[in-house]
C-alpha positions in Angstrom: 110.2 94.6 53.7 106.8 93.1 54.1 104.5 93.0 57.2 105.3 89.2 58.5 109.4 90.6 57.9 108.6 93.2 59.5 107.0 91.2 62.7 109.8 88.7 62.1 112.2 91.6 62.1 110.6 92.8 65.9 110.2 89.8 67.2 114.2 88.9 67.3 114.8 92.6 68.2 112.3 91.7 71.5 114.2 88.6 72.4 117.3 89.5 72.1 116.1 92.7 74.4 115.4 90.6 76.5 118.5 87.5 76.6 120.7 90.8 77.0 118.6 91.4 80.3 118.5 87.9 81.2 122.8 87.9 81.2 122.8 90.9 82.9 120.2 89.4 86.2 121.5 85.7 85.5 121.8 84.1 89.0 118.9 86.3 89.7 115.5 84.8 90.9 113.7 83.9 87.4 116.1 86.0 85.5 115.3 84.0 81.9 111.4 84.4 82.4 110.8 86.8 80.2 113.2 85.6 77.8 111.9 82.4 78.0 108.2 84.0 77.9 109.1 86.4 74.9 110.3 83.0 72.5 107.6 81.2 73.3 105.7 83.8 72.9 107.3 84.9 69.5 106.9 81.3 68.6 102.8 80.9 69.2 102.5 84.3 67.0 104.9 82.5 64.4 107.2 85.4 64.8 109.3 83.3 64.2 109.6 79.2 63.3 110.3 76.1 65.3 114.1 76.0 64.5 114.2 79.6 65.9 112.3 78.3 68.5 114.7 75.9 69.4 117.7 77.9 69.3 116.5 80.5 71.5 115.8 78.1 74.4 118.8 76.5 73.0 121.0 79.1 74.1 119.0 80.2 77.1 120.0 77.2 77.6 123.4 77.4 77.0 124.0 80.2 79.1 122.4 79.0 82.5 125.4 75.7 82.0 127.9 78.5 81.4 127.2 80.8 84.5 126.9 77.5 86.4 129.8 76.4 85.4 131.2 79.5 86.0 130.3 78.8 90.2 131.4 75.4 90.0 135.4 76.5 88.6 135.0 79.3 91.1 134.2 77.0 94.7 
């Protein structure tokens, strides 16, 4: 594994961990802040590409949409 592959894998692991933390805290103020920051930082450092950046951002949006829909359904 070369340095670029190692950095990519480290970024993905870090992002996945922050998304898991976000899911545990969804609904709390700024729950997605760390996950969003990690995704942006990994992209800026070129550890992930633009397609991965968009995919992770869309995943955050989808998690929020699912959460918000569950609140509406419960009401």
